All heavy atoms as a GROMACS GRO file, in nm:
protein
  585
    1MET      N    1   5.450  17.679 -10.664
    1MET     CA    2   5.460  17.538 -10.659
    1MET      C    3   5.342  17.469 -10.622
    1MET      O    4   5.264  17.529 -10.542
    1MET     CB    5   5.561  17.497 -10.543
    1MET     CG    6   5.691  17.437 -10.602
    1MET     SD    7   5.780  17.363 -10.470
    1MET     CE    8   5.948  17.449 -10.490
    2ARG      N    9   5.305  17.358 -10.689
    2ARG     CA   10   5.184  17.287 -10.658
    2ARG      C   11   5.219  17.148 -10.608
    2ARG      O   12   5.333  17.106 -10.612
    2ARG     CB   13   5.089  17.284 -10.778
    2ARG     CG   14   5.160  17.219 -10.895
    2ARG     CD   15   5.076  17.231 -11.028
    2ARG     NE   16   5.143  17.178 -11.140
    2ARG     CZ   17   5.149  17.053 -11.181
    2ARG    NH1   18   5.084  16.959 -11.109
    2ARG    NH2   19   5.218  17.018 -11.288
    3THR      N   20   5.133  17.072 -10.564
    3THR     CA   21   5.154  16.942 -10.517
    3THR      C   22   5.106  16.831 -10.618
    3THR      O   23   4.999  16.851 -10.671
    3THR     CB   24   5.084  16.909 -10.383
    3THR    OG1   25   4.954  16.928 -10.393
    3THR    CG2   26   5.159  17.008 -10.274
    4GLY      N   27   5.184  16.722 -10.638
    4GLY     CA   28   5.147  16.618 -10.717
    4GLY      C   29   5.041  16.522 -10.657
    4GLY      O   30   4.990  16.548 -10.537
    5LEU      N   31   5.015  16.411 -10.729
    5LEU     CA   32   4.926  16.311 -10.679
    5LEU      C   33   4.977  16.245 -10.541
    5LEU      O   34   4.900  16.210 -10.463
    5LEU     CB   35   4.915  16.202 -10.773
    5LEU     CG   36   4.851  16.250 -10.907
    5LEU    CD1   37   4.850  16.124 -11.004
    5LEU    CD2   38   4.709  16.289 -10.884
    6SER      N   39   5.111  16.246 -10.521
    6SER     CA   40   5.164  16.189 -10.406
    6SER      C   41   5.176  16.286 -10.296
    6SER      O   42   5.225  16.251 -10.184
    6SER     CB   43   5.301  16.123 -10.429
    6SER     OG   44   5.396  16.223 -10.459
    7GLY      N   45   5.144  16.408 -10.316
    7GLY     CA   46   5.158  16.519 -10.212
    7GLY      C   47   5.292  16.587 -10.218
    7GLY      O   48   5.304  16.671 -10.140
    8CYS      N   49   5.380  16.537 -10.302
    8CYS     CA   50   5.511  16.601 -10.316
    8CYS      C   51   5.500  16.732 -10.399
    8CYS      O   52   5.415  16.744 -10.491
    8CYS     CB   53   5.612  16.511 -10.378
    8CYS     SG   54   5.636  16.359 -10.281
    9PRO      N   55   5.588  16.833 -10.363
    9PRO     CA   56   5.576  16.956 -10.440
    9PRO      C   57   5.621  16.931 -10.581
    9PRO      O   58   5.718  16.844 -10.602
    9PRO     CB   59   5.672  17.044 -10.365
    9PRO     CG   60   5.748  16.969 -10.275
    9PRO     CD   61   5.673  16.845 -10.244
   10VAL      N   62   5.564  16.997 -10.685
   10VAL     CA   63   5.605  16.972 -10.820
   10VAL      C   64   5.624  17.114 -10.881
   10VAL      O   65   5.541  17.207 -10.869
   10VAL     CB   66   5.481  16.907 -10.893
   10VAL    CG1   67   5.521  16.898 -11.046
   10VAL    CG2   68   5.465  16.773 -10.846
   11LEU      N   69   5.733  17.129 -10.954
   11LEU     CA   70   5.764  17.248 -11.016
   11LEU      C   71   5.668  17.272 -11.135
   11LEU      O   72   5.642  17.184 -11.216
   11LEU     CB   73   5.909  17.263 -11.067
   11LEU     CG   74   6.012  17.260 -10.957
   11LEU    CD1   75   6.150  17.253 -11.017
   11LEU    CD2   76   6.007  17.378 -10.870
   12SER      N   77   5.632  17.397 -11.160
   12SER     CA   78   5.524  17.414 -11.266
   12SER      C   79   5.600  17.393 -11.410
   12SER      O   80   5.537  17.346 -11.506
   12SER     CB   81   5.476  17.559 -11.259
   12SER     OG   82   5.586  17.653 -11.268
   13GLY      N   83   5.728  17.413 -11.424
   13GLY     CA   84   5.798  17.402 -11.546
   13GLY      C   85   5.877  17.275 -11.557
   13GLY      O   86   5.975  17.260 -11.625
   14HIS      N   87   5.832  17.166 -11.488
   14HIS     CA   88   5.901  17.044 -11.476
   14HIS      C   89   5.918  16.968 -11.619
   14HIS      O   90   6.018  16.916 -11.647
   14HIS     CB   91   5.836  16.941 -11.384
   14HIS     CG   92   5.903  16.805 -11.357
   14HIS    ND1   93   5.874  16.699 -11.436
   14HIS    CD2   94   5.996  16.771 -11.272
   14HIS    CE1   95   5.949  16.606 -11.413
   14HIS    NE2   96   6.034  16.647 -11.302
   15ALA      N   97   5.820  16.978 -11.705
   15ALA     CA   98   5.824  16.918 -11.829
   15ALA      C   99   5.932  16.978 -11.915
   15ALA      O  100   5.978  16.912 -12.001
   15ALA     CB  101   5.685  16.931 -11.897
   16GLY      N  102   5.950  17.108 -11.895
   16GLY     CA  103   6.054  17.186 -11.977
   16GLY      C  104   6.193  17.140 -11.943
   16GLY      O  105   6.289  17.168 -12.014
   17LEU      N  106   6.210  17.071 -11.832
   17LEU     CA  107   6.343  17.033 -11.786
   17LEU      C  108   6.387  16.889 -11.836
   17LEU      O  109   6.495  16.839 -11.798
   17LEU     CB  110   6.352  17.033 -11.637
   17LEU     CG  111   6.325  17.165 -11.560
   17LEU    CD1  112   6.324  17.151 -11.416
   17LEU    CD2  113   6.440  17.256 -11.601
   18ALA      N  114   6.308  16.827 -11.930
   18ALA     CA  115   6.339  16.699 -11.970
   18ALA      C  116   6.474  16.677 -12.035
   18ALA      O  117   6.544  16.585 -12.020
   18ALA     CB  118   6.223  16.660 -12.073
   19PRO      N  119   6.522  16.778 -12.117
   19PRO     CA  120   6.657  16.767 -12.173
   19PRO      C  121   6.758  16.767 -12.066
   19PRO      O  122   6.853  16.700 -12.081
   19PRO     CB  123   6.669  16.887 -12.262
   19PRO     CG  124   6.529  16.933 -12.290
   19PRO     CD  125   6.459  16.902 -12.177
   20LEU      N  126   6.738  16.841 -11.955
   20LEU     CA  127   6.833  16.838 -11.847
   20LEU      C  128   6.837  16.701 -11.778
   20LEU      O  129   6.946  16.656 -11.741
   20LEU     CB  130   6.799  16.947 -11.750
   20LEU     CG  131   6.888  16.971 -11.628
   20LEU    CD1  132   7.025  17.015 -11.669
   20LEU    CD2  133   6.831  17.062 -11.534
   21TRP      N  134   6.721  16.638 -11.765
   21TRP     CA  135   6.717  16.505 -11.703
   21TRP      C  136   6.797  16.408 -11.788
   21TRP      O  137   6.861  16.321 -11.743
   21TRP     CB  138   6.582  16.457 -11.673
   21TRP     CG  139   6.493  16.552 -11.589
   21TRP    CD1  140   6.380  16.602 -11.608
   21TRP    CD2  141   6.538  16.586 -11.447
   21TRP    NE1  142   6.341  16.690 -11.508
   21TRP    CE2  143   6.444  16.683 -11.418
   21TRP    CE3  144   6.645  16.565 -11.364
   21TRP    CZ2  145   6.438  16.735 -11.280
   21TRP    CZ3  146   6.651  16.626 -11.241
   21TRP    CH2  147   6.544  16.709 -11.203
   22LEU      N  148   6.781  16.418 -11.922
   22LEU     CA  149   6.839  16.326 -12.014
   22LEU      C  150   7.002  16.344 -12.008
   22LEU      O  151   7.070  16.245 -12.002
   22LEU     CB  152   6.795  16.359 -12.162
   22LEU     CG  153   6.869  16.266 -12.264
   22LEU    CD1  154   6.825  16.131 -12.246
   22LEU    CD2  155   6.818  16.316 -12.402
   23VAL      N  156   7.040  16.477 -12.000
   23VAL     CA  157   7.189  16.494 -11.995
   23VAL      C  158   7.243  16.446 -11.865
   23VAL      O  159   7.345  16.380 -11.857
   23VAL     CB  160   7.216  16.650 -11.999
   23VAL    CG1  161   7.357  16.684 -11.962
   23VAL    CG2  162   7.181  16.697 -12.143
   24SER      N  163   7.167  16.451 -11.758
   24SER     CA  164   7.205  16.399 -11.632
   24SER      C  165   7.217  16.249 -11.631
   24SER      O  166   7.320  16.185 -11.578
   24SER     CB  167   7.103  16.440 -11.522
   24SER     OG  168   7.133  16.390 -11.404
   25GLU      N  169   7.121  16.182 -11.690
   25GLU     CA  170   7.122  16.026 -11.701
   25GLU      C  171   7.239  15.980 -11.794
   25GLU      O  172   7.295  15.878 -11.765
   25GLU     CB  173   6.988  15.978 -11.760
   25GLU     CG  174   6.882  15.996 -11.662
   25GLU     CD  175   6.739  15.968 -11.702
   25GLU    OE1  176   6.740  15.902 -11.817
   25GLU    OE2  177   6.645  15.978 -11.637
   26VAL      N  178   7.263  16.049 -11.904
   26VAL     CA  179   7.371  16.020 -11.986
   26VAL      C  180   7.513  16.036 -11.911
   26VAL      O  181   7.596  15.954 -11.934
   26VAL     CB  182   7.369  16.106 -12.113
   26VAL    CG1  183   7.504  16.081 -12.194
   26VAL    CG2  184   7.251  16.065 -12.202
   27ARG      N  185   7.516  16.137 -11.844
   27ARG     CA  186   7.635  16.157 -11.766
   27ARG      C  187   7.657  16.048 -11.665
   27ARG      O  188   7.778  16.002 -11.647
   27ARG     CB  189   7.620  16.295 -11.682
   27ARG     CG  190   7.747  16.331 -11.585
   27ARG     CD  191   7.710  16.457 -11.505
   27ARG     NE  192   7.594  16.444 -11.428
   27ARG     CZ  193   7.593  16.392 -11.315
   27ARG    NH1  194   7.696  16.367 -11.240
   27ARG    NH2  195   7.474  16.394 -11.240
   28VAL      N  196   7.559  16.002 -11.592
   28VAL     CA  197   7.569  15.886 -11.502
   28VAL      C  198   7.622  15.763 -11.582
   28VAL      O  199   7.701  15.683 -11.531
   28VAL     CB  200   7.432  15.861 -11.430
   28VAL    CG1  201   7.444  15.732 -11.347
   28VAL    CG2  202   7.406  15.973 -11.333
   29VAL      N  203   7.556  15.746 -11.689
   29VAL     CA  204   7.598  15.621 -11.783
   29VAL      C  205   7.746  15.635 -11.820
   29VAL      O  206   7.827  15.536 -11.807
   29VAL     CB  207   7.507  15.604 -11.895
   29VAL    CG1  208   7.564  15.504 -11.995
   29VAL    CG2  209   7.367  15.567 -11.852
   30ILE      N  210   7.789  15.755 -11.859
   30ILE     CA  211   7.931  15.772 -11.903
   30ILE      C  212   8.028  15.739 -11.789
   30ILE      O  213   8.128  15.677 -11.798
   30ILE     CB  214   7.955  15.903 -11.958
   30ILE    CG1  215   7.879  15.916 -12.098
   30ILE    CG2  216   8.096  15.928 -11.978
   30ILE    CD1  217   7.882  16.050 -12.164
   31THR      N  218   7.978  15.801 -11.669
   31THR     CA  219   8.066  15.771 -11.546
   31THR      C  220   8.076  15.630 -11.508
   31THR      O  221   8.183  15.581 -11.469
   31THR     CB  222   7.996  15.858 -11.428
   31THR    OG1  223   7.988  15.992 -11.458
   31THR    CG2  224   8.086  15.835 -11.298
   32VAL      N  225   7.965  15.559 -11.518
   32VAL     CA  226   7.974  15.415 -11.477
   32VAL      C  227   8.058  15.335 -11.576
   32VAL      O  228   8.141  15.248 -11.538
   32VAL     CB  229   7.833  15.354 -11.470
   32VAL    CG1  230   7.835  15.207 -11.464
   32VAL    CG2  231   7.753  15.421 -11.344
   33VAL      N  232   8.045  15.369 -11.711
   33VAL     CA  233   8.130  15.301 -11.813
   33VAL      C  234   8.276  15.333 -11.782
   33VAL      O  235   8.356  15.239 -11.802
   33VAL     CB  236   8.088  15.337 -11.950
   33VAL    CG1  237   8.179  15.300 -12.048
   33VAL    CG2  238   7.951  15.290 -11.977
   34ILE      N  239   8.308  15.455 -11.760
   34ILE     CA  240   8.457  15.494 -11.736
   34ILE      C  241   8.487  15.417 -11.612
   34ILE      O  242   8.614  15.363 -11.600
   34ILE     CB  243   8.470  15.642 -11.720
   34ILE    CG1  244   8.456  15.710 -11.855
   34ILE    CG2  245   8.608  15.680 -11.658
   34ILE    CD1  246   8.453  15.860 -11.846
   35GLY      N  247   8.404  15.403 -11.507
   35GLY     CA  248   8.438  15.340 -11.372
   35GLY      C  249   8.452  15.187 -11.402
   35GLY      O  250   8.520  15.125 -11.327
   36LEU      N  251   8.407  15.134 -11.505
   36LEU     CA  252   8.425  14.995 -11.535
   36LEU      C  253   8.548  14.972 -11.631
   36LEU      O  254   8.628  14.878 -11.602
   36LEU     CB  255   8.304  14.928 -11.596
   36LEU     CG  256   8.303  14.782 -11.627
   36LEU    CD1  257   8.311  14.706 -11.500
   36LEU    CD2  258   8.162  14.745 -11.695
   37VAL      N  259   8.557  15.061 -11.730
   37VAL     CA  260   8.676  15.039 -11.818
   37VAL      C  261   8.802  15.060 -11.759
   37VAL      O  262   8.896  14.984 -11.789
   37VAL     CB  263   8.647  15.126 -11.946
   37VAL    CG1  264   8.759  15.132 -12.042
   37VAL    CG2  265   8.519  15.087 -12.018
   38ALA      N  266   8.826  15.165 -11.682
   38ALA     CA  267   8.951  15.207 -11.621
   38ALA      C  268   9.008  15.099 -11.548
   38ALA      O  269   9.128  15.050 -11.563
   38ALA     CB  270   8.946  15.341 -11.546
   39PRO      N  271   8.939  15.031 -11.444
   39PRO     CA  272   9.001  14.926 -11.368
   39PRO      C  273   9.016  14.801 -11.450
   39PRO      O  274   9.104  14.716 -11.427
   39PRO     CB  275   8.898  14.901 -11.258
   39PRO     CG  276   8.806  15.018 -11.256
   39PRO     CD  277   8.817  15.080 -11.390
   40ALA      N  278   8.928  14.787 -11.551
   40ALA     CA  279   8.940  14.669 -11.640
   40ALA      C  280   9.079  14.667 -11.714
   40ALA      O  281   9.136  14.560 -11.728
   40ALA     CB  282   8.820  14.652 -11.734
   41VAL      N  283   9.106  14.779 -11.760
   41VAL     CA  284   9.236  14.796 -11.828
   41VAL      C  285   9.354  14.771 -11.741
   41VAL      O  286   9.448  14.705 -11.777
   41VAL     CB  287   9.249  14.939 -11.898
   41VAL    CG1  288   9.392  14.963 -11.941
   41VAL    CG2  289   9.147  14.955 -12.010
   42ARG      N  290   9.338  14.828 -11.624
   42ARG     CA  291   9.451  14.797 -11.520
   42ARG      C  292   9.458  14.646 -11.485
   42ARG      O  293   9.569  14.601 -11.460
   42ARG     CB  294   9.426  14.882 -11.396
   42ARG     CG  295   9.455  15.033 -11.424
   42ARG     CD  296   9.452  15.115 -11.302
   42ARG     NE  297   9.549  15.084 -11.203
   42ARG     CZ  298   9.555  15.109 -11.079
   42ARG    NH1  299   9.454  15.174 -11.026
   42ARG    NH2  300   9.654  15.064 -11.000
   43TYR      N  301   9.338  14.593 -11.478
   43TYR     CA  302   9.324  14.449 -11.440
   43TYR      C  303   9.400  14.373 -11.555
   43TYR      O  304   9.483  14.279 -11.514
   43TYR     CB  305   9.183  14.404 -11.437
   43TYR     CG  306   9.174  14.260 -11.400
   43TYR    CD1  307   9.184  14.207 -11.275
   43TYR    CD2  308   9.140  14.176 -11.502
   43TYR    CE1  309   9.158  14.075 -11.242
   43TYR    CE2  310   9.128  14.032 -11.476
   43TYR     CZ  311   9.128  13.988 -11.347
   43TYR     OH  312   9.122  13.849 -11.320
   44ARG      N  313   9.374  14.394 -11.679
   44ARG     CA  314   9.444  14.319 -11.783
   44ARG      C  315   9.596  14.344 -11.796
   44ARG      O  316   9.665  14.251 -11.836
   44ARG     CB  317   9.373  14.356 -11.914
   44ARG     CG  318   9.230  14.299 -11.921
   44ARG     CD  319   9.168  14.320 -12.061
   44ARG     NE  320   9.258  14.274 -12.168
   44ARG     CZ  321   9.256  14.162 -12.243
   44ARG    NH1  322   9.157  14.078 -12.219
   44ARG    NH2  323   9.340  14.140 -12.326
   45ARG      N  324   9.639  14.455 -11.759
   45ARG     CA  325   9.780  14.494 -11.765
   45ARG      C  326   9.861  14.445 -11.641
   45ARG      O  327   9.981  14.450 -11.650
   45ARG     CB  328   9.796  14.644 -11.792
   45ARG     CG  329   9.747  14.685 -11.923
   45ARG     CD  330   9.774  14.836 -11.937
   45ARG     NE  331   9.731  14.878 -12.068
   45ARG     CZ  332   9.717  15.006 -12.112
   45ARG    NH1  333   9.755  15.102 -12.032
   45ARG    NH2  334   9.671  15.030 -12.230
   46GLY      N  335   9.789  14.422 -11.534
   46GLY     CA  336   9.852  14.398 -11.408
   46GLY      C  337   9.908  14.257 -11.396
   46GLY      O  338   9.859  14.159 -11.468
   47ASP      N  339   9.980  14.235 -11.292
   47ASP     CA  340  10.032  14.104 -11.264
   47ASP      C  341   9.930  14.035 -11.171
   47ASP      O  342   9.818  14.089 -11.138
   47ASP     CB  343  10.174  14.110 -11.177
   47ASP     CG  344  10.170  14.190 -11.061
   47ASP    OD1  345  10.060  14.248 -11.040
   47ASP    OD2  346  10.268  14.202 -10.988
   48GLU      N  347   9.959  13.916 -11.125
   48GLU     CA  348   9.856  13.836 -11.030
   48GLU      C  349   9.820  13.905 -10.913
   48GLU      O  350   9.693  13.913 -10.870
   48GLU     CB  351   9.911  13.694 -11.001
   48GLU     CG  352   9.818  13.606 -10.938
   48GLU     CD  353   9.702  13.579 -11.031
   48GLU    OE1  354   9.713  13.571 -11.156
   48GLU    OE2  355   9.592  13.554 -10.978
   49ALA      N  356   9.912  13.976 -10.838
   49ALA     CA  357   9.880  14.044 -10.719
   49ALA      C  358   9.784  14.163 -10.751
   49ALA      O  359   9.689  14.195 -10.685
   49ALA     CB  360  10.003  14.091 -10.658
   50ARG      N  361   9.814  14.239 -10.852
   50ARG     CA  362   9.738  14.354 -10.896
   50ARG      C  363   9.602  14.313 -10.938
   50ARG      O  364   9.493  14.362 -10.904
   50ARG     CB  365   9.798  14.422 -11.002
   50ARG     CG  366   9.727  14.541 -11.074
   50ARG     CD  367   9.742  14.667 -11.001
   50ARG     NE  368   9.864  14.691 -10.964
   50ARG     CZ  369   9.917  14.808 -10.939
   50ARG    NH1  370   9.837  14.913 -10.942
   50ARG    NH2  371  10.046  14.827 -10.916
   51ARG      N  372   9.583  14.187 -11.005
   51ARG     CA  373   9.454  14.139 -11.049
   51ARG      C  374   9.369  14.104 -10.923
   51ARG      O  375   9.250  14.131 -10.933
   51ARG     CB  376   9.474  14.022 -11.137
   51ARG     CG  377   9.519  14.070 -11.269
   51ARG     CD  378   9.530  13.950 -11.367
   51ARG     NE  379   9.580  13.999 -11.502
   51ARG     CZ  380   9.583  13.922 -11.609
   51ARG    NH1  381   9.545  13.792 -11.594
   51ARG    NH2  382   9.618  13.967 -11.717
   52ARG      N  383   9.426  14.043 -10.829
   52ARG     CA  384   9.340  14.008 -10.707
   52ARG      C  385   9.298  14.133 -10.632
   52ARG      O  386   9.189  14.133 -10.582
   52ARG     CB  387   9.431  13.931 -10.609
   52ARG     CG  388   9.443  13.776 -10.660
   52ARG     CD  389   9.498  13.690 -10.548
   52ARG     NE  390   9.611  13.753 -10.486
   52ARG     CZ  391   9.744  13.715 -10.510
   52ARG    NH1  392   9.772  13.616 -10.604
   52ARG    NH2  393   9.851  13.763 -10.453
   53GLN      N  394   9.384  14.246 -10.632
   53GLN     CA  395   9.354  14.364 -10.575
   53GLN      C  396   9.227  14.433 -10.647
   53GLN      O  397   9.144  14.495 -10.578
   53GLN     CB  398   9.461  14.453 -10.563
   53GLN     CG  399   9.564  14.416 -10.468
   53GLN     CD  400   9.694  14.491 -10.476
   53GLN    OE1  401   9.711  14.586 -10.556
   53GLN    NE2  402   9.793  14.484 -10.385
   54LEU      N  403   9.224  14.432 -10.771
   54LEU     CA  404   9.133  14.494 -10.851
   54LEU      C  405   8.998  14.419 -10.875
   54LEU      O  406   8.906  14.484 -10.921
   54LEU     CB  407   9.183  14.538 -10.986
   54LEU     CG  408   9.285  14.648 -10.981
   54LEU    CD1  409   9.358  14.669 -11.117
   54LEU    CD2  410   9.230  14.782 -10.946
   55LEU      N  411   9.002  14.294 -10.854
   55LEU     CA  412   8.887  14.204 -10.885
   55LEU      C  413   8.761  14.253 -10.811
   55LEU      O  414   8.650  14.255 -10.862
   55LEU     CB  415   8.926  14.068 -10.872
   55LEU     CG  416   8.815  13.959 -10.920
   55LEU    CD1  417   8.787  13.972 -11.063
   55LEU    CD2  418   8.864  13.816 -10.890
   56TRP      N  419   8.779  14.273 -10.669
   56TRP     CA  420   8.670  14.317 -10.607
   56TRP      C  421   8.608  14.443 -10.647
   56TRP      O  422   8.485  14.465 -10.642
   56TRP     CB  423   8.696  14.323 -10.450
   56TRP     CG  424   8.783  14.438 -10.415
   56TRP    CD1  425   8.919  14.434 -10.418
   56TRP    CD2  426   8.751  14.572 -10.379
   56TRP    NE1  427   8.962  14.554 -10.392
   56TRP    CE2  428   8.862  14.632 -10.363
   56TRP    CE3  429   8.628  14.640 -10.375
   56TRP    CZ2  430   8.872  14.773 -10.330
   56TRP    CZ3  431   8.628  14.768 -10.345
   56TRP    CH2  432   8.755  14.831 -10.320
   57LEU      N  433   8.694  14.531 -10.686
   57LEU     CA  434   8.644  14.664 -10.741
   57LEU      C  435   8.573  14.650 -10.878
   57LEU      O  436   8.461  14.716 -10.902
   57LEU     CB  437   8.761  14.762 -10.756
   57LEU     CG  438   8.739  14.902 -10.802
   57LEU    CD1  439   8.640  14.972 -10.709
   57LEU    CD2  440   8.860  14.981 -10.839
   58LEU      N  441   8.617  14.568 -10.964
   58LEU     CA  442   8.552  14.542 -11.098
   58LEU      C  443   8.417  14.478 -11.069
   58LEU      O  444   8.312  14.515 -11.136
   58LEU     CB  445   8.634  14.458 -11.174
   58LEU     CG  446   8.753  14.523 -11.242
   58LEU    CD1  447   8.843  14.418 -11.314
   58LEU    CD2  448   8.711  14.609 -11.340
   59ARG      N  449   8.405  14.384 -10.970
   59ARG     CA  450   8.275  14.318 -10.948
   59ARG      C  451   8.174  14.424 -10.891
   59ARG      O  452   8.062  14.427 -10.923
   59ARG     CB  453   8.301  14.213 -10.844
   59ARG     CG  454   8.361  14.096 -10.909
   59ARG     CD  455   8.387  13.986 -10.805
   59ARG     NE  456   8.454  13.863 -10.861
   59ARG     CZ  457   8.508  13.764 -10.796
   59ARG    NH1  458   8.505  13.772 -10.660
   59ARG    NH2  459   8.564  13.675 -10.856
   60ALA      N  460   8.228  14.508 -10.798
   60ALA     CA  461   8.144  14.617 -10.744
   60ALA      C  462   8.088  14.710 -10.843
   60ALA      O  463   7.969  14.745 -10.853
   60ALA     CB  464   8.210  14.693 -10.637
   61VAL      N  465   8.172  14.757 -10.938
   61VAL     CA  466   8.126  14.848 -11.049
   61VAL      C  467   8.030  14.775 -11.143
   61VAL      O  468   7.936  14.844 -11.184
   61VAL     CB  469   8.248  14.914 -11.117
   61VAL    CG1  470   8.209  14.993 -11.237
   61VAL    CG2  471   8.328  14.996 -11.020
   62LEU      N  472   8.046  14.656 -11.159
   62LEU     CA  473   7.967  14.583 -11.246
   62LEU      C  474   7.834  14.566 -11.196
   62LEU      O  475   7.731  14.573 -11.266
   62LEU     CB  476   8.037  14.433 -11.276
   62LEU     CG  477   7.954  14.355 -11.384
   62LEU    CD1  478   7.963  14.438 -11.511
   62LEU    CD2  479   8.027  14.220 -11.399
   63VAL      N  480   7.826  14.546 -11.054
   63VAL     CA  481   7.699  14.532 -10.994
   63VAL      C  482   7.628  14.672 -10.999
   63VAL      O  483   7.507  14.667 -11.027
   63VAL     CB  484   7.714  14.492 -10.846
   63VAL    CG1  485   7.590  14.518 -10.770
   63VAL    CG2  486   7.754  14.350 -10.833
   64VAL      N  487   7.690  14.778 -10.982
   64VAL     CA  488   7.630  14.908 -10.981
   64VAL      C  489   7.575  14.932 -11.131
   64VAL      O  490   7.473  14.980 -11.153
   64VAL     CB  491   7.744  15.017 -10.950
   64VAL    CG1  492   7.685  15.155 -10.997
   64VAL    CG2  493   7.763  15.015 -10.799
   65ALA      N  494   7.658  14.887 -11.237
   65ALA     CA  495   7.613  14.901 -11.371
   65ALA      C  496   7.491  14.829 -11.401
   65ALA      O  497   7.397  14.887 -11.478
   65ALA     CB  498   7.731  14.864 -11.470
   66VAL      N  499   7.486  14.705 -11.368
   66VAL     CA  500   7.365  14.617 -11.372
   66VAL      C  501   7.234  14.673 -11.301
   66VAL      O  502   7.135  14.688 -11.355
   66VAL     CB  503   7.393  14.472 -11.317
   66VAL    CG1  504   7.263  14.398 -11.322
   66VAL    CG2  505   7.496  14.411 -11.424
   67VAL      N  506   7.259  14.718 -11.178
   67VAL     CA  507   7.150  14.786 -11.104
   67VAL      C  508   7.102  14.908 -11.177
   67VAL      O  509   6.974  14.926 -11.185
   67VAL     CB  510   7.187  14.810 -10.961
   67VAL    CG1  511   7.079  14.888 -10.892
   67VAL    CG2  512   7.210  14.676 -10.883
   68LEU      N  513   7.177  14.993 -11.213
   68LEU     CA  514   7.144  15.125 -11.284
   68LEU      C  515   7.065  15.086 -11.418
   68LEU      O  516   6.980  15.153 -11.456
   68LEU     CB  517   7.263  15.206 -11.297
   68LEU     CG  518   7.311  15.278 -11.179
   68LEU    CD1  519   7.436  15.374 -11.218
   68LEU    CD2  520   7.199  15.365 -11.122
   69THR      N  521   7.118  14.984 -11.481
   69THR     CA  522   7.053  14.956 -11.614
   69THR      C  523   6.917  14.893 -11.582
   69THR      O  524   6.826  14.942 -11.651
   69THR     CB  525   7.141  14.841 -11.690
   69THR    OG1  526   7.267  14.898 -11.708
   69THR    CG2  527   7.080  14.797 -11.816
   70VAL      N  528   6.899  14.800 -11.497
   70VAL     CA  529   6.766  14.751 -11.460
   70VAL      C  530   6.672  14.856 -11.414
   70VAL      O  531   6.558  14.866 -11.447
   70VAL     CB  532   6.789  14.639 -11.352
   70VAL    CG1  533   6.647  14.590 -11.313
   70VAL    CG2  534   6.857  14.519 -11.423
   71TRP      N  535   6.723  14.951 -11.328
   71TRP     CA  536   6.642  15.052 -11.275
   71TRP      C  537   6.598  15.146 -11.386
   71TRP      O  538   6.490  15.188 -11.387
   71TRP     CB  539   6.729  15.133 -11.161
   71TRP     CG  540   6.660  15.239 -11.096
   71TRP    CD1  541   6.531  15.267 -11.102
   71TRP    CD2  542   6.725  15.335 -11.012
   71TRP    NE1  543   6.495  15.372 -11.021
   71TRP    CE2  544   6.615  15.423 -10.961
   71TRP    CE3  545   6.838  15.352 -10.968
   71TRP    CZ2  546   6.641  15.524 -10.874
   71TRP    CZ3  547   6.865  15.459 -10.875
   71TRP    CH2  548   6.766  15.536 -10.833
   72GLY      N  549   6.696  15.169 -11.479
   72GLY     CA  550   6.656  15.264 -11.592
   72GLY      C  551   6.562  15.210 -11.684
   72GLY      O  552   6.482  15.272 -11.739
   73VAL      N  553   6.564  15.074 -11.702
   73VAL     CA  554   6.464  14.998 -11.800
   73VAL      C  555   6.331  15.003 -11.735
   73VAL      O  556   6.230  15.026 -11.798
   73VAL     CB  557   6.526  14.866 -11.833
   73VAL    CG1  558   6.421  14.786 -11.900
   73VAL    CG2  559   6.655  14.873 -11.908
   74PHE      N  560   6.321  14.973 -11.608
   74PHE     CA  561   6.193  14.946 -11.543
   74PHE      C  562   6.134  15.072 -11.478
   74PHE      O  563   6.015  15.060 -11.428
   74PHE     CB  564   6.199  14.839 -11.442
   74PHE     CG  565   6.224  14.702 -11.508
   74PHE    CD1  566   6.342  14.631 -11.485
   74PHE    CD2  567   6.127  14.636 -11.587
   74PHE    CE1  568   6.369  14.515 -11.557
   74PHE    CE2  569   6.145  14.524 -11.656
   74PHE     CZ  570   6.256  14.458 -11.634
   75GLU      N  571   6.205  15.180 -11.478
   75GLU     CA  572   6.149  15.314 -11.415
   75GLU      C  573   6.053  15.368 -11.521
   75GLU      O  574   6.076  15.381 -11.632
   75GLU     CB  575   6.271  15.408 -11.393
   75GLU     CG  576   6.212  15.531 -11.324
   75GLU     CD  577   6.343  15.629 -11.319
   75GLU    OE1  578   6.434  15.609 -11.371
   75GLU    OE2  579   6.316  15.732 -11.235
   76SER      N  580   5.940  15.390 -11.462
   76SER     CA  581   5.829  15.452 -11.527
   76SER      C  582   5.812  15.607 -11.530
   76SER      O  583   5.833  15.670 -11.435
   76SER     CB  584   5.687  15.390 -11.497
   76SER     OG  585   5.701  15.255 -11.516
   0.00000   0.00000   0.00000
């Protein structure tokens, strides 16, 4: 192991792991999409009480999706 510019340890084969990082990022995106779609379907099918219960959850998942999207776009 060697150290990078910031002094953190860097694996020598890090560049070869790029496909693994891509798969990991795609997995996170799929998880967030499922986390948004599943409650949204329940929200649309539910009565007024169910909608009030699920609204906070939908908002929280939407915030996570927006933050992850912005983070992914501006990460260098």
